[in-house]
C-alpha beads as a LAMMPS data file, in Angstrom:
LAMMPS data file: protein, C-alpha beads

320 atoms
319 bonds

1 atom types
1 bond types

-500.0 500.0 xlo xhi
-500.0 500.0 ylo yhi
-500.0 500.0 zlo zhi

Masses

1 110.0

Atoms # bond

1 1 1 157.086 -265.794 225.416
2 1 1 156.870 -269.260 225.144
3 1 1 159.501 -269.510 222.296
4 1 1 162.084 -267.681 224.201
5 1 1 162.013 -269.098 228.127
6 1 1 161.781 -273.479 226.214
7 1 1 165.071 -272.282 224.088
8 1 1 166.591 -270.467 227.304
9 1 1 164.488 -273.910 229.854
10 1 1 166.612 -276.367 227.125
11 1 1 170.060 -274.658 227.146
12 1 1 170.531 -274.165 230.440
13 1 1 169.419 -277.802 231.068
14 1 1 172.245 -279.043 229.035
15 1 1 174.121 -276.115 230.745
16 1 1 175.631 -273.677 228.933
17 1 1 174.545 -269.973 229.878
18 1 1 172.480 -267.312 228.606
19 1 1 171.316 -264.032 228.258
20 1 1 167.661 -262.486 228.564
21 1 1 167.260 -259.101 226.824
22 1 1 164.435 -257.348 227.044
23 1 1 162.748 -253.847 225.609
24 1 1 161.831 -252.542 228.912
25 1 1 160.688 -249.064 228.085
26 1 1 160.951 -247.358 224.209
27 1 1 160.125 -243.738 222.949
28 1 1 158.358 -242.677 219.628
29 1 1 158.396 -244.982 216.802
30 1 1 161.382 -247.946 218.237
31 1 1 160.759 -250.825 216.085
32 1 1 161.513 -252.681 219.439
33 1 1 158.007 -252.640 221.256
34 1 1 157.829 -253.023 224.894
35 1 1 157.975 -256.770 226.232
36 1 1 159.941 -257.708 223.238
37 1 1 162.823 -260.472 224.325
38 1 1 165.671 -262.536 222.561
39 1 1 167.475 -264.969 224.034
40 1 1 171.250 -265.871 223.293
41 1 1 172.875 -268.824 224.475
42 1 1 176.774 -269.433 224.834
43 1 1 176.659 -271.567 222.070
44 1 1 176.107 -268.537 219.833
45 1 1 172.414 -269.557 218.339
46 1 1 169.816 -266.905 219.342
47 1 1 166.330 -267.035 219.844
48 1 1 163.070 -264.322 218.987
49 1 1 164.089 -260.328 218.325
50 1 1 163.952 -257.385 219.988
51 1 1 163.325 -254.939 217.016
52 1 1 165.714 -256.145 214.476
53 1 1 168.428 -254.647 212.072
54 1 1 171.605 -253.627 212.716
55 1 1 171.352 -252.535 215.887
56 1 1 169.518 -255.883 216.812
57 1 1 172.351 -258.144 215.343
58 1 1 174.911 -255.610 217.624
59 1 1 173.511 -256.703 220.678
60 1 1 173.304 -259.777 219.864
61 1 1 176.662 -259.737 218.910
62 1 1 177.260 -258.046 222.738
63 1 1 175.713 -260.622 223.900
64 1 1 178.035 -263.627 222.674
65 1 1 181.133 -261.591 223.257
66 1 1 180.090 -261.231 227.185
67 1 1 179.278 -265.179 227.212
68 1 1 182.439 -265.986 226.294
69 1 1 183.949 -264.384 229.230
70 1 1 184.568 -266.463 232.422
71 1 1 183.650 -264.437 235.445
72 1 1 180.118 -263.997 236.470
73 1 1 177.869 -261.553 234.423
74 1 1 175.713 -259.180 236.274
75 1 1 172.073 -257.631 234.567
76 1 1 172.373 -253.803 232.878
77 1 1 170.767 -251.996 230.728
78 1 1 171.345 -250.719 227.166
79 1 1 169.748 -247.322 225.944
80 1 1 169.857 -247.808 221.290
81 1 1 169.026 -244.644 220.064
82 1 1 167.173 -244.561 216.755
83 1 1 168.150 -240.856 215.491
84 1 1 170.440 -240.837 212.551
85 1 1 171.707 -238.134 214.864
86 1 1 172.193 -239.020 217.717
87 1 1 176.040 -238.870 219.728
88 1 1 175.685 -242.032 222.200
89 1 1 174.033 -244.427 222.253
90 1 1 173.077 -244.688 218.381
91 1 1 171.771 -247.699 217.139
92 1 1 172.659 -247.470 214.141
93 1 1 168.714 -247.484 212.831
94 1 1 166.495 -244.585 211.748
95 1 1 163.333 -244.881 212.083
96 1 1 163.639 -242.035 215.129
97 1 1 162.528 -242.754 218.576
98 1 1 164.388 -245.046 221.429
99 1 1 164.344 -248.342 223.410
100 1 1 165.791 -248.990 226.449
101 1 1 167.351 -252.840 226.780
102 1 1 167.914 -254.891 229.590
103 1 1 170.704 -257.726 229.313
104 1 1 170.078 -260.657 231.944
105 1 1 172.341 -263.096 232.027
106 1 1 171.029 -266.748 233.051
107 1 1 172.566 -269.844 234.584
108 1 1 171.669 -273.420 235.626
109 1 1 170.448 -271.455 238.997
110 1 1 167.559 -270.048 236.661
111 1 1 166.081 -273.185 235.571
112 1 1 163.738 -273.415 238.653
113 1 1 162.392 -270.045 237.767
114 1 1 162.733 -270.369 233.819
115 1 1 159.907 -273.403 234.619
116 1 1 157.464 -271.782 236.636
117 1 1 157.412 -269.217 233.943
118 1 1 157.304 -271.327 230.844
119 1 1 154.276 -273.749 232.821
120 1 1 152.779 -270.247 233.965
121 1 1 152.484 -269.368 229.698
122 1 1 151.809 -273.246 228.692
123 1 1 148.321 -273.576 231.517
124 1 1 147.490 -270.078 230.680
125 1 1 147.949 -269.427 234.836
126 1 1 148.607 -265.159 235.938
127 1 1 152.024 -264.895 237.317
128 1 1 154.143 -261.369 237.298
129 1 1 157.778 -262.129 235.790
130 1 1 160.442 -259.171 237.041
131 1 1 163.846 -257.705 235.728
132 1 1 166.486 -255.820 237.980
133 1 1 169.895 -255.270 238.960
134 1 1 169.681 -258.390 240.981
135 1 1 168.355 -261.092 238.278
136 1 1 165.201 -262.386 237.378
137 1 1 162.600 -263.581 239.122
138 1 1 158.788 -264.499 239.520
139 1 1 155.492 -264.677 241.278
140 1 1 153.205 -267.483 240.327
141 1 1 149.073 -266.724 241.344
142 1 1 150.115 -262.304 240.823
143 1 1 148.573 -259.788 238.501
144 1 1 149.233 -256.268 237.789
145 1 1 146.722 -253.420 237.183
146 1 1 148.924 -252.896 233.201
147 1 1 150.367 -255.641 231.258
148 1 1 154.032 -254.315 231.575
149 1 1 155.518 -251.715 233.501
150 1 1 159.199 -250.097 234.053
151 1 1 160.577 -248.040 236.830
152 1 1 164.365 -246.929 235.674
153 1 1 165.814 -245.592 238.641
154 1 1 169.245 -242.904 238.139
155 1 1 172.451 -245.026 239.202
156 1 1 172.174 -248.994 239.335
157 1 1 168.282 -249.541 240.726
158 1 1 165.943 -250.725 238.073
159 1 1 163.008 -253.124 237.036
160 1 1 161.131 -254.467 235.437
161 1 1 157.781 -256.116 235.773
162 1 1 155.735 -257.667 232.909
163 1 1 152.079 -259.543 233.427
164 1 1 153.019 -263.521 232.293
165 1 1 149.683 -266.248 231.657
166 1 1 146.801 -263.877 230.722
167 1 1 146.803 -263.554 227.107
168 1 1 144.816 -262.250 224.972
169 1 1 141.849 -264.497 224.236
170 1 1 139.996 -264.535 220.410
171 1 1 136.396 -266.319 221.333
172 1 1 135.413 -267.339 217.409
173 1 1 131.570 -268.833 217.318
174 1 1 131.012 -270.609 214.368
175 1 1 133.767 -273.774 213.536
176 1 1 133.136 -273.640 209.555
177 1 1 136.007 -272.214 206.797
178 1 1 136.405 -269.041 208.155
179 1 1 136.236 -270.243 211.673
180 1 1 138.999 -272.768 211.080
181 1 1 141.116 -270.173 209.557
182 1 1 141.000 -267.656 212.232
183 1 1 142.445 -270.743 214.229
184 1 1 145.529 -271.179 212.188
185 1 1 145.959 -267.815 211.602
186 1 1 145.922 -266.757 215.755
187 1 1 147.448 -269.794 216.749
188 1 1 150.726 -267.907 215.608
189 1 1 149.981 -265.421 217.015
190 1 1 149.298 -265.055 221.523
191 1 1 146.197 -265.664 221.753
192 1 1 144.360 -268.121 223.344
193 1 1 141.631 -269.625 221.192
194 1 1 137.969 -270.893 222.101
195 1 1 136.026 -272.173 219.223
196 1 1 132.283 -273.190 219.356
197 1 1 129.275 -274.135 217.135
198 1 1 125.987 -275.816 217.596
199 1 1 126.643 -278.452 215.304
200 1 1 126.755 -281.570 216.457
201 1 1 127.774 -282.913 212.928
202 1 1 130.810 -280.710 212.426
203 1 1 133.873 -282.810 213.837
204 1 1 135.155 -279.885 214.817
205 1 1 137.614 -281.543 217.472
206 1 1 139.236 -283.344 214.660
207 1 1 139.741 -281.136 212.032
208 1 1 140.317 -278.291 213.943
209 1 1 143.847 -278.455 215.567
210 1 1 144.573 -275.640 216.493
211 1 1 141.653 -274.100 218.653
212 1 1 142.447 -274.417 223.093
213 1 1 139.279 -274.583 223.129
214 1 1 136.475 -276.387 221.191
215 1 1 132.884 -276.860 222.462
216 1 1 129.117 -277.592 221.011
217 1 1 126.938 -275.314 222.550
218 1 1 123.833 -274.318 222.630
219 1 1 123.272 -271.124 220.619
220 1 1 120.435 -269.397 223.218
221 1 1 123.180 -269.512 225.978
222 1 1 126.091 -267.997 224.325
223 1 1 126.275 -264.526 226.576
224 1 1 127.877 -267.116 229.894
225 1 1 131.084 -268.560 227.794
226 1 1 132.490 -265.035 226.911
227 1 1 134.201 -263.290 230.150
228 1 1 134.096 -259.426 229.885
229 1 1 137.730 -257.507 229.722
230 1 1 140.115 -255.808 227.933
231 1 1 141.874 -258.964 226.427
232 1 1 138.866 -260.347 224.988
233 1 1 138.317 -260.400 221.236
234 1 1 134.898 -262.335 219.643
235 1 1 133.824 -262.893 216.369
236 1 1 130.737 -264.197 215.337
237 1 1 130.806 -266.256 211.358
238 1 1 128.093 -268.562 211.721
239 1 1 127.425 -270.299 209.157
240 1 1 123.211 -268.391 209.202
241 1 1 122.495 -265.136 209.493
242 1 1 119.791 -266.193 212.010
243 1 1 122.326 -267.617 214.777
244 1 1 124.250 -264.896 213.995
245 1 1 121.839 -262.760 214.987
246 1 1 120.725 -264.908 218.224
247 1 1 124.368 -264.639 219.290
248 1 1 124.964 -260.981 218.771
249 1 1 122.178 -260.088 220.918
250 1 1 123.362 -262.055 223.907
251 1 1 126.548 -260.523 223.235
252 1 1 126.196 -256.357 222.753
253 1 1 125.691 -255.206 226.103
254 1 1 129.082 -257.371 227.204
255 1 1 132.168 -255.028 228.025
256 1 1 134.830 -256.879 225.622
257 1 1 137.852 -255.100 223.271
258 1 1 136.606 -256.446 219.968
259 1 1 132.990 -257.774 218.651
260 1 1 132.450 -258.264 215.397
261 1 1 130.324 -260.279 212.683
262 1 1 130.387 -261.797 209.378
263 1 1 127.995 -260.695 206.724
264 1 1 127.249 -258.569 203.923
265 1 1 126.201 -254.703 204.438
266 1 1 122.669 -256.014 204.046
267 1 1 122.948 -259.181 205.668
268 1 1 124.131 -256.493 208.914
269 1 1 121.337 -253.577 208.102
270 1 1 118.304 -257.262 208.277
271 1 1 120.023 -257.351 211.879
272 1 1 120.872 -254.239 213.143
273 1 1 117.094 -253.545 212.350
274 1 1 116.176 -256.178 213.911
275 1 1 117.729 -255.177 217.019
276 1 1 116.906 -251.791 216.912
277 1 1 113.137 -252.531 217.105
278 1 1 113.372 -254.385 220.223
279 1 1 115.104 -252.120 222.458
280 1 1 118.967 -251.903 220.776
281 1 1 120.470 -248.681 220.539
282 1 1 122.205 -246.950 217.728
283 1 1 124.903 -246.356 220.126
284 1 1 125.535 -250.304 220.999
285 1 1 125.337 -251.443 217.668
286 1 1 128.255 -248.602 216.883
287 1 1 130.604 -250.518 218.841
288 1 1 129.916 -253.783 216.190
289 1 1 132.343 -254.714 213.463
290 1 1 130.270 -255.335 211.018
291 1 1 130.805 -256.644 208.151
292 1 1 133.759 -257.641 210.108
293 1 1 137.183 -257.325 208.856
294 1 1 139.404 -254.516 206.708
295 1 1 138.651 -254.722 203.441
296 1 1 140.877 -255.967 200.920
297 1 1 137.893 -256.934 199.097
298 1 1 138.463 -261.419 200.256
299 1 1 136.952 -263.841 198.168
300 1 1 138.339 -267.159 199.723
301 1 1 138.061 -267.929 203.782
302 1 1 141.572 -267.382 204.422
303 1 1 141.596 -263.693 202.788
304 1 1 138.303 -262.996 205.417
305 1 1 140.128 -264.229 207.776
306 1 1 143.290 -262.316 206.872
307 1 1 141.114 -259.170 206.718
308 1 1 139.647 -259.963 210.438
309 1 1 142.288 -260.799 212.014
310 1 1 144.216 -257.543 210.355
311 1 1 141.665 -255.625 212.286
312 1 1 141.930 -257.502 215.656
313 1 1 145.430 -256.845 216.069
314 1 1 144.568 -253.004 214.350
315 1 1 142.230 -253.146 217.396
316 1 1 144.351 -254.183 220.231
317 1 1 147.655 -252.891 218.576
318 1 1 145.843 -249.517 219.275
319 1 1 144.780 -249.486 222.870
320 1 1 147.993 -250.209 223.756

Bonds

1 1 1 2
2 1 2 3
3 1 3 4
4 1 4 5
5 1 5 6
6 1 6 7
7 1 7 8
8 1 8 9
9 1 9 10
10 1 10 11
11 1 11 12
12 1 12 13
13 1 13 14
14 1 14 15
15 1 15 16
16 1 16 17
17 1 17 18
18 1 18 19
19 1 19 20
20 1 20 21
21 1 21 22
22 1 22 23
23 1 23 24
24 1 24 25
25 1 25 26
26 1 26 27
27 1 27 28
28 1 28 29
29 1 29 30
30 1 30 31
31 1 31 32
32 1 32 33
33 1 33 34
34 1 34 35
35 1 35 36
36 1 36 37
37 1 37 38
38 1 38 39
39 1 39 40
40 1 40 41
41 1 41 42
42 1 42 43
43 1 43 44
44 1 44 45
45 1 45 46
46 1 46 47
47 1 47 48
48 1 48 49
49 1 49 50
50 1 50 51
51 1 51 52
52 1 52 53
53 1 53 54
54 1 54 55
55 1 55 56
56 1 56 57
57 1 57 58
58 1 58 59
59 1 59 60
60 1 60 61
61 1 61 62
62 1 62 63
63 1 63 64
64 1 64 65
65 1 65 66
66 1 66 67
67 1 67 68
68 1 68 69
69 1 69 70
70 1 70 71
71 1 71 72
72 1 72 73
73 1 73 74
74 1 74 75
75 1 75 76
76 1 76 77
77 1 77 78
78 1 78 79
79 1 79 80
80 1 80 81
81 1 81 82
82 1 82 83
83 1 83 84
84 1 84 85
85 1 85 86
86 1 86 87
87 1 87 88
88 1 88 89
89 1 89 90
90 1 90 91
91 1 91 92
92 1 92 93
93 1 93 94
94 1 94 95
95 1 95 96
96 1 96 97
97 1 97 98
98 1 98 99
99 1 99 100
100 1 100 101
101 1 101 102
102 1 102 103
103 1 103 104
104 1 104 105
105 1 105 106
106 1 106 107
107 1 107 108
108 1 108 109
109 1 109 110
110 1 110 111
111 1 111 112
112 1 112 113
113 1 113 114
114 1 114 115
115 1 115 116
116 1 116 117
117 1 117 118
118 1 118 119
119 1 119 120
120 1 120 121
121 1 121 122
122 1 122 123
123 1 123 124
124 1 124 125
125 1 125 126
126 1 126 127
127 1 127 128
128 1 128 129
129 1 129 130
130 1 130 131
131 1 131 132
132 1 132 133
133 1 133 134
134 1 134 135
135 1 135 136
136 1 136 137
137 1 137 138
138 1 138 139
139 1 139 140
140 1 140 141
141 1 141 142
142 1 142 143
143 1 143 144
144 1 144 145
145 1 145 146
146 1 146 147
147 1 147 148
148 1 148 149
149 1 149 150
150 1 150 151
151 1 151 152
152 1 152 153
153 1 153 154
154 1 154 155
155 1 155 156
156 1 156 157
157 1 157 158
158 1 158 159
159 1 159 160
160 1 160 161
161 1 161 162
162 1 162 163
163 1 163 164
164 1 164 165
165 1 165 166
166 1 166 167
167 1 167 168
168 1 168 169
169 1 169 170
170 1 170 171
171 1 171 172
172 1 172 173
173 1 173 174
174 1 174 175
175 1 175 176
176 1 176 177
177 1 177 178
178 1 178 179
179 1 179 180
180 1 180 181
181 1 181 182
182 1 182 183
183 1 183 184
184 1 184 185
185 1 185 186
186 1 186 187
187 1 187 188
188 1 188 189
189 1 189 190
190 1 190 191
191 1 191 192
192 1 192 193
193 1 193 194
194 1 194 195
195 1 195 196
196 1 196 197
197 1 197 198
198 1 198 199
199 1 199 200
200 1 200 201
201 1 201 202
202 1 202 203
203 1 203 204
204 1 204 205
205 1 205 206
206 1 206 207
207 1 207 208
208 1 208 209
209 1 209 210
210 1 210 211
211 1 211 212
212 1 212 213
213 1 213 214
214 1 214 215
215 1 215 216
216 1 216 217
217 1 217 218
218 1 218 219
219 1 219 220
220 1 220 221
221 1 221 222
222 1 222 223
223 1 223 224
224 1 224 225
225 1 225 226
226 1 226 227
227 1 227 228
228 1 228 229
229 1 229 230
230 1 230 231
231 1 231 232
232 1 232 233
233 1 233 234
234 1 234 235
235 1 235 236
236 1 236 237
237 1 237 238
238 1 238 239
239 1 239 240
240 1 240 241
241 1 241 242
242 1 242 243
243 1 243 244
244 1 244 245
245 1 245 246
246 1 246 247
247 1 247 248
248 1 248 249
249 1 249 250
250 1 250 251
251 1 251 252
252 1 252 253
253 1 253 254
254 1 254 255
255 1 255 256
256 1 256 257
257 1 257 258
258 1 258 259
259 1 259 260
260 1 260 261
261 1 261 262
262 1 262 263
263 1 263 264
264 1 264 265
265 1 265 266
266 1 266 267
267 1 267 268
268 1 268 269
269 1 269 270
270 1 270 271
271 1 271 272
272 1 272 273
273 1 273 274
274 1 274 275
275 1 275 276
276 1 276 277
277 1 277 278
278 1 278 279
279 1 279 280
280 1 280 281
281 1 281 282
282 1 282 283
283 1 283 284
284 1 284 285
285 1 285 286
286 1 286 287
287 1 287 288
288 1 288 289
289 1 289 290
290 1 290 291
291 1 291 292
292 1 292 293
293 1 293 294
294 1 294 295
295 1 295 296
296 1 296 297
297 1 297 298
298 1 298 299
299 1 299 300
300 1 300 301
301 1 301 302
302 1 302 303
303 1 303 304
304 1 304 305
305 1 305 306
306 1 306 307
307 1 307 308
308 1 308 309
309 1 309 310
310 1 310 311
311 1 311 312
312 1 312 313
313 1 313 314
314 1 314 315
315 1 315 316
316 1 316 317
317 1 317 318
318 1 318 319
319 1 319 320
């Protein structure tokens, strides 16, 4: 989202109109998920994606043609059917399903709204983005029950709302090689990254430029560092099994979306055994992803990080 609205801000500030294209609804196995965005500027440049393929190319070209017109443009919806046997609205793709894309023309009068959205994204301040047949709007400080929702009414009235500024958050305990590799990967995945370690001699503040929050902490007091919520993901990859167990013990009762711990099957069995003997149940331990990551026979820190990232993405997308 940041890239798309930065693009829009740049072009609007230079006097170039843009069209924001947003997937506001989807059906079946459509490649364009709800919330996917693209922006096309009047100079022909564009950024983002609404699903790719011939459909995206055709809609980008449509936006370019519209921007060449001199008269004012109004927002409208386009439905794309991905069934190759479909008649009207056939997208040209063969993946089945379908998606509804909102075309929202923007000009200099929208710069303030775009800047408010950008600030919320960059500062992780909550707000609600709203698209309708009337244009683009933003309500700072607001939140939604759902991440995004659409309400397409028969006729000319429609509305799409989306939560802004409340990203998925990744809490990494352990700032070593795996922690660094994880930060690098997730910096490109729209996660807010919190990195913690208890070693003062480990200069994570200079060597890691990817985490948004970096702190030296006492591993005996980590429970207060991690909030609860469906957008909270926790990874335990410290340098020792004792600290892994120490942290896990404090977080097992947390209501988070993902809780994973690195270690061999033997190490995990030992730690779980210790926790059971102190009162934790099998039910509580089953929610822990351990050994962490999907099985890819990983050997290097980077490969381990990839396997962990893949597992977290799978959990995140399964929920949505």
